[in-house]
C-alpha positions in Angstrom: 82.0 124.3 170.0 79.4 127.1 168.7 79.5 130.9 170.9 76.6 132.6 171.9 76.6 134.9 168.9 76.1 131.3 166.2 79.7 132.1 164.8 81.7 128.4 165.4 85.1 128.2 167.4 88.1 128.2 165.4 89.1 124.2 166.5 85.9 123.2 165.0 86.0 125.1 161.8 89.1 123.6 161.0 87.8 120.2 162.1 84.8 120.6 159.5 87.1 121.9 157.0 89.6 118.5 157.5 86.6 116.2 157.2 85.4 118.2 153.7 88.5 117.4 152.4 88.8 113.7 153.1 85.4 113.5 151.6 86.6 115.4 148.5 89.6 113.3 148.5 87.9 109.8 149.0 85.1 111.0 146.2 87.9 111.7 143.4 89.3 108.5 144.3 86.2 106.5 143.5 85.8 108.7 140.6 89.3 108.1 139.3 89.4 104.2 140.5 86.0 103.4 138.5 87.0 105.7 135.2 90.6 104.1 135.6 89.9 100.5 135.8 87.0 100.8 133.4 89.6 101.5 130.7 92.3 99.9 131.4 94.3 97.5 128.9 92.6 94.0 130.1 95.3 92.2 127.5 98.0 94.8 129.4 97.1 94.0 133.0 96.8 89.8 132.0 100.2 90.6 130.7 101.6 92.1 134.2 99.7 89.1 136.1 101.4 86.2 134.3 104.6 88.4 135.5 103.8 88.1 138.7 102.0 91.6 139.7 100.1 91.3 142.2 98.2 94.4 141.8 97.4 93.6 138.1 96.0 90.4 139.5 93.9 92.3 141.6 92.9 94.9 138.8 91.8 91.6 136.6 89.8 90.4 139.3 87.9 93.7 139.8 87.0 94.0 136.0 86.2 90.4 135.7 83.3 91.5 138.2 82.6 95.0 136.5 79.2 95.1 137.8 79.9 94.6 141.5 82.9 97.2 140.8 81.2 99.9 139.7 78.0 99.5 142.1 80.9 99.6 145.1 82.5 103.0 143.5 79.1 104.6 142.8 77.9 103.7 147.1 81.3 104.9 148.0 80.9 108.3 145.9 77.5 108.8 146.9 78.2 108.3 150.8 81.1 110.7 151.0 79.5 113.3 148.7 76.4 113.5 150.5 77.9 113.3 153.9 80.6 116.6 152.8 77.3 118.5 151.4 75.3 117.6 154.6 78.6 119.1 156.6 79.3 121.9 154.6 75.6 122.9 154.8 75.7 122.5 158.8 78.6 124.3 159.0 78.2 127.3 156.5 74.2 127.9 158.5 75.6 128.4 161.4 77.8 131.0 160.0 75.4 132.8 158.1 72.2 131.5 158.6 69.8 130.7 156.1 71.9 132.3 153.4 74.5 129.1 153.8 72.2 126.8 152.4 72.5 128.6 149.1 76.7 129.0 149.7 76.7 125.2 150.5 75.1 124.7 147.5 77.2 126.8 145.0 80.5 125.6 146.7 80.3 121.8 147.4 78.6 121.5 143.5 81.9 124.0 142.2 84.3 122.2 144.1 83.1 118.3 143.6 82.1 118.8 139.8 86.0 120.2 139.4 88.3 118.4 142.0 85.9 114.6 142.3 84.7 114.8 139.3 86.5 116.3 135.9 89.4 116.2 137.0 90.1 112.5 138.3 88.2 111.2 135.5 90.4 113.3 133.5 93.5 111.5 134.7 92.0 108.5 134.9 91.0 107.9 131.4 94.5 109.6 130.7 96.4 107.3 132.5 94.1 104.2 133.1 97.0 101.7 133.4 98.8 103.5 136.0 96.2 105.1 138.0 94.3 101.2 138.3 97.7 99.8 139.4 98.0 102.1 142.3 94.2 102.1 143.3 93.7 98.4 143.1 94.4 97.6 146.8 91.9 100.3 148.1 89.5 99.7 145.5 89.4 95.8 146.2 89.3 96.6 149.8 86.0 98.8 150.0 84.5 96.2 147.4 85.3 93.7 149.6 83.4 95.9 152.6 80.4 96.3 151.0 79.5 93.3 149.2 76.6 93.1 151.6 75.2 96.6 151.2 75.5 95.9 147.2 73.7 92.8 147.3 71.0 94.0 149.2 71.2 96.8 146.5 71.1 94.4 143.8 68.2 92.3 145.5 66.4 95.4 146.1 66.7 96.6 142.5 65.9 93.0 141.0 62.2 93.6 143.3 61.5 96.9 141.5 62.3 95.8 138.0 60.0 92.7 138.7 57.5 95.0 139.7 57.5 96.4 135.9 57.8 93.0 134.4 61.0 93.4 133.7 64.2 90.8 134.7 67.6 92.0 134.8 70.2 90.3 132.6 67.4 88.7 130.2 68.5 90.7 127.1 72.0 89.3 124.8 74.1 91.9 124.6 73.5 94.0 121.3 77.2 93.3 120.3 79.1 89.9 120.0 82.7 89.6 121.7 83.6 89.9 118.1 82.2 92.4 117.0 83.7 94.9 119.9 87.1 93.9 119.1 86.4 94.6 115.3 84.8 98.0 116.5 87.6 98.7 119.2 90.3 97.9 116.4 88.4 100.6 114.1 88.1 103.0 116.4 91.7 103.2 116.8 92.3 103.2 112.9 90.1 106.2 112.7 92.4 107.8 116.1 95.5 106.8 113.9 97.0 104.3 116.7 95.9 101.5 114.0 97.4 101.0 110.3 94.5 100.3 107.5 96.4 97.2 106.4 96.6 95.9 110.2 92.8 96.5 110.9 92.0 94.5 107.9 94.0 91.5 108.9 92.7 91.7 112.3 89.2 92.2 110.8 90.1 89.2 108.6 91.1 86.4 112.1 88.0 87.4 113.8 85.8 87.0 111.2 87.6 83.6 109.7 85.0 82.0 112.3 81.7 84.0 110.7 81.9 83.5 107.1 81.5 80.5 105.2 83.3 79.4 102.0 80.1 80.8 99.7 81.6 84.3 100.8 85.1 83.5 99.3 84.3 81.0 96.4 85.0 81.5 93.0 81.4 81.6 91.3 81.1 78.2 88.8 80.8 81.1 86.1 84.0 81.8 86.9 86.0 78.9 87.5 88.5 77.7 85.2 87.4 74.0 83.5 88.7 71.7 81.5 86.4 68.8 79.5 88.2 65.6 80.4 87.0 64.1 77.0 89.1 66.6 74.5 92.0 65.3 73.0 95.1 64.9 75.3 97.0 67.6 73.7 94.1 69.8 74.2 94.1 69.7 77.9 98.0 70.3 78.0 97.3 73.4 76.1 94.4 74.3 78.4 96.8 73.7 81.4 99.1 76.1 79.9 96.7 78.7 78.8 95.2 78.9 82.5 96.8 81.0 85.3 96.1 78.1 87.7 97.9 75.0 88.8 94.8 73.0 89.6 92.1 72.5 86.9 89.0 71.3 87.9 88.4 68.2 85.1 84.5 67.7 83.9 82.5 65.6 81.8 79.3 65.3 79.6 78.5 68.4 81.4 80.3 71.1 83.2 78.7 70.4 86.7 80.1 67.3 86.6 83.3 67.7 88.0 85.4 64.2 88.0 88.9 65.2 89.0 91.3 68.2 89.9 94.4 68.2 87.8 97.7 69.5 88.9 99.9 71.2 86.4 102.6 69.6 88.4 101.1 66.0 88.1 100.4 66.8 84.0 104.1 67.9 83.8 105.5 64.4 85.2 103.3 62.5 83.3 104.5 64.2 80.0 107.9 63.8 80.9 107.4 60.2 81.6 105.7 59.8 78.6 108.9 61.6 76.8 107.0 64.4 75.8 104.0 62.6 73.8 100.9 64.6 75.0 98.8 61.9 72.8 99.8 58.9 75.6 98.5 61.1 78.8 94.9 60.6 80.3 94.3 63.4 82.4 91.5 61.4 84.1 93.9 58.7 85.5 96.2 62.0 86.6 93.4 63.9 88.1 93.0 63.5 91.8 89.8 62.8 93.2 87.5 66.0 93.5 86.8 66.8 97.1 83.4 68.3 97.6 82.3 71.0 101.0 79.2 72.5 101.9 78.4 76.1 101.0 77.8 76.9 105.0 81.2 75.4 106.0 82.9 78.1 108.2 86.3 79.5 106.7 88.0 78.6 109.8 86.8 74.9 109.6 87.7 74.6 105.9 91.3 76.2 106.7 91.7 73.6 109.5 90.3 71.0 106.7 93.0 72.3 104.2 95.4 71.9 106.3 94.5 68.4 107.6 94.3 67.0 104.1 97.2 68.9 103.0 95.4 70.1 99.7 94.8 73.6 98.7 91.7 72.9 96.3 87.9 72.6 97.1 84.6 72.3 95.6 81.5 74.2 97.2 78.0 72.4 96.9 74.5 73.5 97.7 72.2 71.3 100.0 70.9 69.5 96.7 74.8 68.4 95.8 75.0 70.9 92.8 78.6 72.6 92.2 78.1 76.6 93.3 82.0 77.0 92.8 85.6 76.7 93.9 87.4 77.8 97.1 91.1 77.9 98.0 93.8 77.7 100.6 94.7 81.2 98.6 90.9 82.8 98.8 90.9 81.8 102.9 94.4 83.5 103.6 93.4 86.5 101.1 90.8 87.4 103.9 93.6 87.8 106.3 96.3 89.6 104.1 94.7 90.8 101.7 95.1 90.2 97.6 97.9 88.0 97.3 99.4 88.2 93.3 101.6 86.1 92.0 103.5 86.7 88.1 100.6 84.2 86.6 97.7 85.9 88.2 95.4 87.8 86.0 95.6 91.5 86.3 91.7 92.3 86.1 90.5 92.9 89.2 86.7 93.9 87.9 86.7 97.2 89.4 88.2 100.6 87.9 88.2 103.9 89.9 86.7 106.4 87.7 88.0 110.4 87.4 84.4 111.5 89.1 85.0 109.3 92.2 82.9 106.9 91.5 83.9 103.3 90.6 83.4 101.1 87.6 82.5 97.7 89.2 81.7 94.3 87.6 78.5 92.7 89.3 80.1 89.3 90.1 82.8 91.2 92.5 82.2 90.8 96.3 81.0 92.9 98.5 84.1 91.9 100.6 86.5 92.8 98.0 85.1 96.1 96.8 85.2 97.5 100.8 88.5 96.5 100.7 90.3 97.8 98.1 87.9 101.2 98.5 87.9 100.9 102.5 84.0 101.5 102.3 81.5 99.5 104.7 78.7 98.2 102.1 76.8 95.8 103.9 77.7 92.3 103.4 74.8 90.2 104.9 72.0 89.9 102.8 74.2 89.6 99.6 77.7 88.2 98.6 78.3 90.7 95.6 77.7 94.1 94.3 75.0 92.7 92.0 73.3 90.5 94.2 72.8 93.7 96.7 71.5 95.7 94.2 68.8 93.1 93.4 68.0 92.2 97.1 67.6 95.9 97.9 65.3 96.7 94.4 63.5 93.5 94.6 63.6 92.7 91.2 66.6 92.6 88.3 67.0 96.4 87.4 67.2 97.6 83.7 70.4 99.2 82.6 70.6 103.0 83.3 68.4 102.6 87.0 69.5 104.3 90.1 69.7 103.3 93.4 70.5 104.7 96.6 71.1 103.1 99.5 73.8 102.5 102.4 74.8 105.8 101.6 76.0 104.8 97.8 74.4 105.4 94.9 74.5 102.3 92.5 74.0 102.8 88.8 73.2 99.9 87.1 75.6 100.6 83.5 75.1 97.1 81.8 72.6 94.1 82.0 73.2 90.8 79.9 69.8 88.5 80.6 69.4 88.4 84.1 72.7 89.6 85.0 73.5 92.7 86.3 77.3 92.8 84.5 78.8 96.2 85.0 77.5 99.2 87.9 79.0 102.7 89.0 79.2 103.1 92.3 79.2 106.6 94.2 79.7 107.6 97.8 77.0 109.8 98.5 78.0 109.9 102.2 81.8 110.7 102.4 83.8 107.5 102.9 85.9 106.4 105.6 89.3 107.7 105.5 92.1 105.0 105.0 
């Protein structure tokens, strides 16, 4: 009780100090718990829950209702911070008069900032899983107790938003879950926790549901095909000269594909004919062509390859015209990177120059260039690097023209008719570190 001279009794001072310390401790708990639970590894928590850890199950339940969790932690933090500040102001004004308000403001700001905000949040962000598990039970109880208050607050906030013509939750998230996953892995790669090859592999798996066969196919201008009406010996010679084991056969015009010739089937037929190539009928040996629409996703095409037990399909547009060819290997390379064997061609369509730029054939896919150089040129508007330049220029550039966009400088070094066949690409901004 205060004495006649306005000085508080010793018992009153110690009681006030104890309550202040309890408020600061509770504020630290709310701040650290919120930070730890939002930063905790959901994969690790799910693993611990499956192993029987009840604390991890509580953490997963709280994280699944993240808005309610954050609201409860903010509510608790606000209550104890205001309470501590009011109590400190009351005690210090009784001790020092009107100057006590200034002393209380300065002291409580420093104490709450250091011990109730910065320190617990630093611990929570550096040891999120451990802190989340330790705080799970107490945080879960407080969220349950404060649920009616939070529901009332949410109703009040919704009403205020409606006054301004806004509705909570009506707008879609800026990033899809897949984009968030890719961004998280890319961030870990930049911080040195994930190797570049593993980052690319993870991104390739995620992209299987987003990319279509058009994005990875071999364009018809680069397809190795054989005229089915050639003499049998010429067909055998063409198959031997090709680096591929499966070759489309066409009749009358290259777009009219009538079958796919497998080198092993050709070898069996040649053996059965005692090596006499003149007795071969390539069209009879070839398998029927399999046509797939250009809009087929890589995920669906991969499953279709498994179901049909075949490795090659011809890609057609909405009019049924052949656009190119896609193989099982093309899809797998989106996951594991370039796959080369002893028969593959060495030419990749790009060559790094001494000045840091890259000479790129116009037909090189943007995704392949990004993968090889660890760049991030957007590929939403075009598949090939030449297509991107044409899209940005809104015309077919002449040789010698230079463009700068997306942080890169593109110089058209060679053009044949209406096709850009060679470009020089130079990063204007520093590329990503690999």
